[in-house]
C-alpha positions as CSV (number, residue, x, y, z in Angstrom):
1,M,68.2,75.5,-151.6
2,I,70.6,75.8,-148.4
3,K,71.1,79.2,-149.6
4,K,67.3,80.5,-150.0
5,K,66.7,78.4,-146.2
6,Y,69.4,80.3,-144.8
7,F,69.3,83.6,-147.2
8,D,70.5,85.7,-144.1
9,A,73.6,83.8,-143.5
10,R,76.7,85.5,-144.6
11,H,78.9,82.2,-145.5
12,H,77.6,79.0,-147.1
13,C,81.1,76.5,-147.3
14,Y,80.8,73.0,-148.5
15,A,82.6,70.0,-149.6
16,Y,82.2,67.1,-151.1
17,V,83.9,63.8,-152.1
18,L,82.2,61.2,-154.7
19,G,83.0,57.9,-156.0
20,A,84.4,54.6,-154.6
21,D,87.8,56.0,-155.4
22,K,87.3,59.2,-153.7
23,N,88.8,61.1,-156.8
24,K,86.0,63.6,-157.2
25,F,85.9,66.2,-154.6
26,K,85.2,70.1,-154.5
27,A,85.6,72.4,-151.5
28,Y,84.2,75.8,-151.7
29,D,85.0,78.8,-149.2
30,D,82.2,81.3,-150.2
31,D,84.1,84.3,-149.9
32,E,85.9,83.4,-146.7
33,P,89.9,83.2,-147.0
34,N,91.2,81.0,-149.1
35,H,91.4,77.3,-147.7
36,S,90.3,78.7,-144.3
37,A,86.9,76.9,-144.6
38,S,86.8,74.2,-147.3
39,D,89.8,72.6,-146.2
40,P,88.9,72.0,-142.7
41,I,85.4,70.6,-143.8
42,L,87.2,68.3,-146.6
43,G,89.6,67.0,-144.2
44,Q,87.2,65.9,-141.7
45,T,85.5,63.9,-144.5
46,R,88.7,62.5,-145.5
47,S,90.0,61.6,-141.8
48,R,86.9,59.5,-141.7
49,N,87.4,58.0,-145.1
50,L,84.0,59.0,-146.1
51,T,82.8,59.2,-150.1
52,N,79.6,60.1,-151.4
53,I,79.1,62.8,-148.9
54,L,78.2,66.5,-148.9
55,V,78.8,68.9,-145.6
56,I,77.6,72.4,-145.7
57,V,78.7,74.7,-142.9
58,V,76.4,77.6,-142.9
59,R,78.1,80.7,-140.9
60,Y,76.7,84.0,-139.3
61,F,79.0,87.1,-139.0
62,G,78.8,87.4,-135.1
63,G,80.6,90.6,-134.7
64,V,84.1,89.2,-134.0
65,K,86.7,88.5,-136.5
66,L,88.3,85.2,-135.9
67,G,91.1,85.3,-138.2
68,V,92.2,82.5,-140.5
69,G,93.4,80.0,-137.8
70,G,90.1,80.9,-135.9
71,L,87.9,80.2,-139.0
72,M,89.7,77.0,-139.8
73,Q,89.3,75.7,-136.0
74,A,85.6,76.7,-136.3
75,Y,84.9,75.0,-139.4
76,K,86.6,72.0,-138.4
77,K,84.8,71.7,-135.4
78,A,81.6,72.2,-136.6
79,T,82.1,69.4,-139.5
80,E,83.3,67.2,-136.7
81,E,80.4,67.7,-134.6
82,A,78.0,67.0,-137.2
83,L,79.6,64.0,-138.5
84,N,79.6,62.5,-135.0
85,Q,75.7,62.9,-135.0
86,A,75.4,61.9,-138.4
87,V,74.5,58.4,-139.4
88,I,76.9,57.0,-141.4
89,V,75.6,54.4,-144.0
90,E,78.3,51.8,-145.1
91,Q,77.0,50.1,-148.5
92,E,78.8,47.5,-150.3
93,I,79.4,48.3,-154.1
94,N,78.5,45.6,-156.6
95,K,79.0,45.5,-160.5
96,E,77.7,43.3,-162.5
97,I,80.1,42.2,-165.6
98,E,79.5,40.1,-168.5
99,L,82.4,38.3,-170.3
100,H,82.0,36.9,-174.1
101,F,84.9,34.9,-175.2
102,D,85.6,31.8,-177.4
103,Y,85.9,28.5,-175.3
104,G,89.2,27.7,-176.6
105,R,90.3,30.8,-174.8
106,T,89.3,29.5,-171.6
107,P,92.8,28.8,-169.4
108,P,93.3,25.4,-168.4
109,W,93.1,26.2,-164.5
110,R,90.3,27.2,-162.5
111,W,90.1,30.9,-161.6
112,Q,88.5,31.9,-158.6
113,W,87.2,35.6,-157.3
114,P,89.7,37.3,-155.1
115,R,88.3,37.5,-151.6
């Protein structure tokens, strides 16, 4: 969808993080030098402790070669500015669980949910 909308851009780099434990993630450089785009994007999401997020940075070539350091700074800054303007939604994760066991296995003490 983004590549169709911005079909004339040279690069569509992204990173996403999923899940409460943040262990599902991917970063893609889209023909930029390895880790020059995706790592700064991913780093910005991690530095804010965000999950269930996708950040895509669309870059047009402007005629000036930035070098790896310049690319990293540009992708980091673009992600930082986008996240500064974004509405971050915090949502508590709730899971319903159901336990089945014999009454005889009930402990003699009263158990309470941790707070």
